[in-house]
C-alpha positions, 0 to 999 in steps of 0.5 A: 507560458510560465509554470504555476509557481504555487505548486513549488512554493506551497508546502505539501500539506496533505492528509495521508492514510485514514486521515484522508477523507477519500480513503477507502482502506484503514491502516489495519486493512493495509497491514492485513493486505501486506501480510497476505501479499507476503504469504503469496495472495494475488492482487485480484483476490485482495482487490475484490476482498477489500473493494479496491482496484488491483492497481491499488493493491499493486501500489501498496505492494510496491510501497507507492501507497500507504508507505507510512504503514510498516511492512510485516516481518518476512516469513521464513521460508523453509528450504526443501532438500539440501541443508 
């Protein structure tokens, strides 16, 4: 059986982020999620807070979803002990 060529010939015109009518998060929420992840918040806590599945939070953390939203700057962590 031949593969359906339409999937290869048509350009990928899809709506990303808030422009997707099925989106459950806004860009500002994703920025906040990324900021909280950088500070050490857990997936389950964030998922319950924003009404999405923890797998969605993990995909945001790995950059698989909402990759067009920039990551927050990494907070500088102070080293304890040696200088």
